VEXDRENPA-581968 format. One record per residue (C-alpha): y, z, x; residue number from 0. Coordinates in steps of 0.2 Angstrom, whole numbers, plus 5000, padded with zeros to 4 digits. Layout:
R north   up east resi
R     Y    Z    X  NUM
...
***
This chain:
R north   up east resi
R  5038 5237 5537    0
R  5038 5252 5548    1
R  5055 5257 5542    2
R  5049 5257 5524    3
R  5034 5267 5528    4
R  5045 5280 5538    5
R  5057 5281 5523    6
R  5043 5284 5511    7
R  5035 5297 5521    8
R  5052 5306 5523    9
R  5055 5305 5504   10
R  5038 5313 5501   11
R  5041 5326 5514   12
R  5059 5331 5506   13
R  5052 5331 5489   14
R  5039 5343 5494   15
R  5051 5354 5502   16
R  5063 5354 5487   17
R  5049 5358 5475   18
R  5045 5374 5485   19
R  5063 5379 5483   20
R  5062 5379 5464   21
R  5063 5396 5455   22
R  5048 5404 5448   23
R  5048 5410 5430   24
R  5037 5421 5419   25
R  5039 5426 5401   26
R  5034 5444 5395   27
R  5031 5451 5378   28
R  5044 5465 5379   29
R  5062 5467 5374   30
R  5076 5462 5387   31
R  5082 5480 5389   32
R  5064 5486 5394   33
R  5062 5471 5406   34
R  5079 5474 5414   35
R  5075 5492 5418   36
R  5057 5488 5424   37
R  5064 5474 5435   38
R  5077 5486 5443   39
R  5064 5499 5446   40
R  5051 5487 5454   41
R  5064 5479 5465   42
R  5068 5497 5472   43
R  5050 5502 5474   44
R  5047 5486 5484   45
R  5062 5490 5495   46
R  5075 5478 5489   47
R  5092 5485 5488   48
R  5103 5478 5474   49
R  5119 5470 5480   50
R  5125 5465 5463   51
R  5119 5467 5445   52
R  5127 5461 5429   53
R  5117 5466 5414   54
R  5129 5456 5402   55
R  5124 5440 5410   56
R  5106 5446 5415   57
R  5108 5443 5434   58
R  5102 5454 5449   59
R  5106 5449 5467   60
R  5097 5459 5481   61
R  5104 5462 5498   62
R  5096 5451 5511   63
R  5081 5458 5521   64
R  5074 5454 5538   65
R  5059 5443 5538   66
R  5058 5442 5557   67
R  5069 5444 5572   68
R  5080 5457 5579   69
R  5095 5467 5572   70
R  5105 5479 5584   71
R  5120 5481 5573   72
R  5133 5470 5582   73
R  5120 5458 5587   74
R  5106 5450 5576   75
R  5096 5435 5577   76
R  5082 5430 5565   77
R  5076 5425 5548   78
R  5082 5434 5532   79
R  5079 5432 5513   80
R  5087 5438 5497   81
R  5082 5436 5479   82
R  5092 5431 5463   83
R  5083 5437 5447   84
R  5088 5432 5430   85
R  5082 5442 5415   86
R  5085 5432 5399   87
R  5079 5434 5381   88
R  5066 5421 5375   89
R  5066 5425 5357   90
R  5054 5435 5346   91
R  5055 5451 5357   92
R  5050 5441 5373   93
R  5060 5440 5389   94
R  5059 5427 5403   95
R  5062 5433 5421   96
R  5066 5420 5434   97
R  5066 5423 5453   98
R  5073 5412 5466   99
R  5072 5417 5484  100
R  5085 5411 5497  101
R  5079 5410 5515  102
R  5091 5408 5529  103
R  5093 5410 5548  104
R  5106 5423 5554  105
R  5114 5425 5570  106
R  5127 5440 5572  107
R  5138 5442 5587  108
R  5151 5456 5586  109
R  5150 5458 5567  110
R  5152 5440 5563  111
R  5137 5432 5554  112
R  5132 5414 5555  113
R  5120 5410 5542  114
R  5110 5393 5541  115
R  5100 5389 5526  116
R  5081 5386 5527  117
R  5068 5379 5515  118
R  5055 5391 5509  119
R  5038 5384 5511  120
R  5029 5396 5499  121
R  5033 5407 5484  122
R  5022 5422 5487  123
R  5037 5434 5487  124
R  5043 5428 5470  125
R  5026 5428 5462  126
R  5022 5445 5469  127
R  5038 5452 5461  128
R  5034 5444 5444  129
R  5016 5451 5445  130
R  5023 5468 5449  131
R  5035 5467 5434  132
R  5020 5462 5423  133
R  5009 5477 5428  134
R  5024 5489 5426  135
R  5027 5483 5408  136
***
């Protein structure tokens, strides 16, 4: 009986953690080209450097940024995150933007990075980006 209760509690805990990791989407009444340009601009204004951007498939991946911790060049230890943004047509001149944040723990010793994935417990960063895109449109 105890084992069943512990298994159920663990399943509920994992389900909550996985739900928080889901991407956040919003649809805007604007064409894809305009939303793409605004999205790139908003990312830059918010301090996100773009690592990769492929307009043909509608994907932008940012460089990782420090959430907390230390970074001394050859040595670093702390938590970082990066964003993957997808900009896709939604028909009738509308565009859907989906943002997924990856959170991870990084330890660097002599230029060798060791990253360990973490589960984000909130979606504040993603929602703030989508709010800023909406205001800029």
